[in-house]
C-alpha atoms as a printed R data frame, in Angstrom:
    type eleno elety resid chain resno       x       y        z
1   ATOM     1    CA   MET     A     1  82.749 129.093  -90.512
2   ATOM     2    CA   ARG     A     2  86.539 130.221  -90.401
3   ATOM     3    CA   ARG     A     3  88.165 133.422  -90.279
4   ATOM     4    CA   TYR     A     4  90.203 134.588  -93.053
5   ATOM     5    CA   GLU     A     5  92.044 137.637  -94.235
6   ATOM     6    CA   LEU     A     6  92.637 138.686  -97.674
7   ATOM     7    CA   MET     A     7  95.429 140.868  -99.013
8   ATOM     8    CA   LEU     A     8  94.340 142.375 -102.187
9   ATOM     9    CA   LEU     A     9  96.829 144.222 -104.566
10  ATOM    10    CA   LEU     A    10  95.174 146.633 -107.223
11  ATOM    11    CA   ARG     A    11  96.506 148.343 -110.199
12  ATOM    12    CA   PRO     A    12  97.757 151.890 -109.106
13  ATOM    13    CA   ASP     A    13  96.426 153.498 -112.101
14  ATOM    14    CA   LEU     A    14  92.757 152.768 -111.153
15  ATOM    15    CA   GLU     A    15  90.846 155.877 -110.411
16  ATOM    16    CA   ASP     A    16  89.210 155.982 -106.741
17  ATOM    17    CA   ASP     A    17  85.648 154.912 -107.946
18  ATOM    18    CA   LYS     A    18  87.143 151.951 -109.983
19  ATOM    19    CA   LEU     A    19  89.200 150.939 -107.111
20  ATOM    20    CA   GLN     A    20  86.106 151.059 -104.722
21  ATOM    21    CA   ALA     A    21  84.243 149.103 -107.371
22  ATOM    22    CA   ALA     A    22  86.825 146.346 -107.530
23  ATOM    23    CA   VAL     A    23  86.835 145.932 -103.716
24  ATOM    24    CA   GLU     A    24  83.155 146.061 -103.632
25  ATOM    25    CA   LYS     A    25  83.125 143.408 -106.167
26  ATOM    26    CA   VAL     A    26  85.198 140.953 -103.911
27  ATOM    27    CA   THR     A    27  83.323 141.715 -100.892
28  ATOM    28    CA   ARG     A    28  80.135 141.181 -102.647
29  ATOM    29    CA   ALA     A    29  81.444 137.817 -103.633
30  ATOM    30    CA   ILE     A    30  82.061 136.923 -100.027
31  ATOM    31    CA   VAL     A    31  78.798 137.904  -98.881
32  ATOM    32    CA   ASN     A    32  77.094 136.154 -101.752
33  ATOM    33    CA   GLY     A    33  79.256 133.066 -100.948
34  ATOM    34    CA   GLY     A    34  77.516 133.124  -97.494
35  ATOM    35    CA   GLY     A    35  80.376 134.861  -95.615
36  ATOM    36    CA   SER     A    36  80.455 137.867  -93.449
37  ATOM    37    CA   LEU     A    37  82.803 140.849  -93.498
38  ATOM    38    CA   SER     A    38  84.601 141.929  -90.341
39  ATOM    39    CA   LYS     A    39  86.806 144.642  -91.636
40  ATOM    40    CA   VAL     A    40  87.861 146.322  -94.724
41  ATOM    41    CA   SER     A    41  91.140 148.329  -94.439
42  ATOM    42    CA   PRO     A    42  92.643 150.389  -97.196
43  ATOM    43    CA   TRP     A    43  96.455 150.626  -96.832
44  ATOM    44    CA   GLY     A    44  96.963 153.001  -99.683
45  ATOM    45    CA   LYS     A    45  99.587 152.960 -102.458
46  ATOM    46    CA   ARG     A    46 102.779 151.292 -101.478
47  ATOM    47    CA   ARG     A    47 105.814 150.382 -103.651
48  ATOM    48    CA   LEU     A    48 106.004 146.850 -104.691
49  ATOM    49    CA   ALA     A    49 109.297 144.730 -103.794
50  ATOM    50    CA   TYR     A    50 109.395 143.509 -107.468
51  ATOM    51    CA   ASP     A    51 107.612 144.872 -110.798
52  ATOM    52    CA   ILE     A    52 104.320 143.131 -111.418
53  ATOM    53    CA   GLY     A    53 103.971 143.650 -115.180
54  ATOM    54    CA   GLN     A    54 104.411 147.288 -115.846
55  ATOM    55    CA   HIS     A    55 103.621 148.315 -112.376
56  ATOM    56    CA   ARG     A    56 106.228 149.480 -109.599
57  ATOM    57    CA   GLU     A    57 103.420 150.204 -106.954
58  ATOM    58    CA   ALA     A    58 100.072 148.879 -106.145
59  ATOM    59    CA   SER     A    59  96.995 149.803 -104.078
60  ATOM    60    CA   TYR     A    60  96.780 147.805 -101.038
61  ATOM    61    CA   PHE     A    61  93.641 146.388  -99.396
62  ATOM    62    CA   LEU     A    62  93.147 144.266  -96.280
63  ATOM    63    CA   ILE     A    63  89.803 142.363  -95.877
64  ATOM    64    CA   HIS     A    64  88.976 140.158  -92.737
65  ATOM    65    CA   PHE     A    65  85.959 137.976  -93.210
66  ATOM    66    CA   ASP     A    66  84.253 134.795  -91.916
67  ATOM    67    CA   ILE     A    67  83.065 132.087  -94.450
68  ATOM    68    CA   GLU     A    68  82.817 128.206  -94.861
69  ATOM    69    CA   PRO     A    69  86.196 126.797  -96.392
70  ATOM    70    CA   GLY     A    70  84.723 125.561  -99.519
71  ATOM    71    CA   GLN     A    71  83.619 128.802 -100.613
72  ATOM    72    CA   VAL     A    72  87.157 130.364 -100.724
73  ATOM    73    CA   ARG     A    73  88.002 128.732 -104.010
74  ATOM    74    CA   GLU     A    74  85.184 130.257 -105.782
75  ATOM    75    CA   ILE     A    75  86.052 133.785 -104.465
76  ATOM    76    CA   GLU     A    76  89.617 133.322 -105.473
77  ATOM    77    CA   ARG     A    77  88.483 132.200 -109.046
78  ATOM    78    CA   GLY     A    78  86.799 135.302 -109.474
79  ATOM    79    CA   MET     A    79  89.735 137.371 -108.275
80  ATOM    80    CA   LEU     A    80  92.078 135.460 -110.678
81  ATOM    81    CA   ILE     A    81  89.921 136.690 -113.776
82  ATOM    82    CA   SER     A    82  89.772 140.279 -112.649
83  ATOM    83    CA   GLU     A    83  91.996 142.778 -114.568
84  ATOM    84    CA   GLU     A    84  92.191 145.316 -111.614
85  ATOM    85    CA   ILE     A    85  93.713 142.730 -109.239
86  ATOM    86    CA   LEU     A    86  97.559 142.272 -109.598
87  ATOM    87    CA   ARG     A    87  97.952 139.753 -106.663
88  ATOM    88    CA   HIS     A    88  95.834 138.466 -103.799
89  ATOM    89    CA   MET     A    89  96.588 136.177 -100.800
90  ATOM    90    CA   VAL     A    90  93.927 134.475  -98.450
91  ATOM    91    CA   THR     A    91  95.163 133.191  -95.319
92  ATOM    92    CA   VAL     A    92  93.367 131.469  -92.362
93  ATOM    93    CA   VAL     A    93  93.544 133.372  -89.224
94  ATOM    94    CA   GLU     A    94  93.874 131.303  -86.162
95  ATOM    95    CA   ASP     A    95  91.948 131.320  -83.050
96  ATOM    96    CA   ARG     A    96  92.935 133.881  -80.471
97  ATOM    97    CA   GLY     A    97  93.096 131.017  -77.905
98  ATOM    98    CA   SER     A    98  95.312 128.954  -79.513
99  ATOM    99    CA   ASN     A    99  97.455 131.749  -79.955
100 ATOM   100    CA   ALA     A   100  98.008 132.414  -76.155
101 ATOM   101    CA   ASP     A   101  98.849 128.564  -75.928
102 ATOM   102    CA   LEU     A   102 101.518 129.286  -78.518
103 ATOM   103    CA   ASP     A   103 102.837 132.146  -76.631
104 ATOM   104    CA   ASP     A   104 103.312 130.060  -73.585
105 ATOM   105    CA   ASP     A   105 105.132 127.552  -75.380
106 ATOM   106    CA   GLU     A   106 107.300 130.011  -77.289
107 ATOM   107    CA   ALA     A   107 108.155 131.574  -73.920
108 ATOM   108    CA   SER     A   108 109.683 128.364  -72.452
109 ATOM   109    CA   ASP     A   109 111.385 127.595  -75.817
110 ATOM   110    CA   ASP     A   110 112.999 131.115  -75.702
111 ATOM   111    CA   THR     A   111 114.636 130.521  -72.467
112 ATOM   112    CA   SER     A   112 116.161 127.460  -73.919
113 ATOM   113    CA   ASP     A   113 117.319 129.451  -76.990
114 ATOM   114    CA   ASP     A   114 118.995 132.134  -74.749
115 ATOM   115    CA   THR     A   115 121.233 129.563  -73.250
116 ATOM   116    CA   SER     A   116 122.327 128.199  -76.554
117 ATOM   117    CA   ASP     A   117 122.776 131.830  -77.829
118 ATOM   118    CA   ASP     A   118 125.029 132.474  -74.749
119 ATOM   119    CA   THR     A   119 127.450 129.547  -75.830
120 ATOM   120    CA   SER     A   120 127.415 130.851  -79.293
121 ATOM   121    CA   ASP     A   121 128.041 134.292  -78.460
122 ATOM   122    CA   ASP     A   122 131.448 133.394  -76.705
123 ATOM   123    CA   THR     A   123 132.598 131.654  -80.124
124 ATOM   124    CA   SER     A   124 131.326 134.514  -82.089
125 ATOM   125    CA   ASP     A   125 133.173 137.072  -80.014
126 ATOM   126    CA   ASP     A   126 136.424 135.211  -80.786
127 ATOM   127    CA   ALA     A   127 135.601 135.022  -84.504
128 ATOM   128    CA   SER     A   128 134.777 138.846  -84.642
129 ATOM   129    CA   ASP     A   129 138.149 139.665  -83.076
130 ATOM   130    CA   ASP     A   130 139.887 137.682  -85.849
131 ATOM   131    CA   ASP     A   131 137.538 139.492  -88.409
132 ATOM   132    CA   GLU     A   132 138.492 142.866  -87.106
133 ATOM   133    CA   GLY     A   133 142.231 142.281  -87.976
134 ATOM   134    CA   ASP     A   134 141.491 140.940  -91.214
135 ATOM   135    CA   ASP     A   135 139.286 144.167  -92.064
136 ATOM   136    CA   ALA     A   136 142.071 146.304  -90.950
137 ATOM   137    CA   ASP     A   137 144.420 144.664  -93.382
138 ATOM   138    CA   ALA     A   138 141.917 144.902  -96.230
139 ATOM   139    CA   ASP     A   139 141.568 148.495  -95.474
140 ATOM   140    CA   ASP     A   140 145.324 149.030  -95.666
141 ATOM   141    CA   ALA     A   141 145.471 147.128  -99.058
142 ATOM   142    CA   ASP     A   142 142.860 149.438 -100.438
143 ATOM   143    CA   GLU     A   143 144.907 152.690  -99.375
144 ATOM   144    CA   ALA     A   144 148.393 151.602 -100.722
145 ATOM   145    CA   PRO     A   145 149.137 149.415 -103.782
146 ATOM   146    CA   ASP     A   146 150.295 145.774 -103.155
147 ATOM   147    CA   ASP     A   147 153.805 145.564 -103.677
148 ATOM   148    CA   ARG     A   148 154.175 141.739 -102.989
149 ATOM   149    CA   ALA     A   149 155.115 139.744 -105.748
150 ATOM   150    CA   PRO     A   150 152.567 136.983 -107.010
151 ATOM   151    CA   ALA     A   151 153.004 133.603 -105.345
152 ATOM   152    CA   ASP     A   152 153.296 131.692 -108.527
153 ATOM   153    CA   ASP     A   153 156.435 133.359 -109.649
């Protein structure tokens, strides 16, 4: 079995009982597929980054579960035909042991990145000094009309 997390975005106009029924339908599909639920977290209504259909916000739910990888497609198929679900995303949650190994690798990479950042900071300081002068000229141009003649004449 593999650990997954599912983010559900449900229609915001659903009443609480219909909202819970839609989440229950998904969780029942997970259990019927041989999976086990770890956690169901309601996140409440949140504004969307972009409109989905006529909706500007959605009710969010995060579901953690364990299931065989072959069963995930069947669960997703059921979510695709549900009118209550605007969007969903299933992701694999990595093992905690492998994250600790990655953290050690990233820590050693961070030190090498810091040295490269130090050299780039020197050049960016010079560039920012030049930009500050340009910004001052642009501010002066906004305050007073440009009396210079066009270069083409």
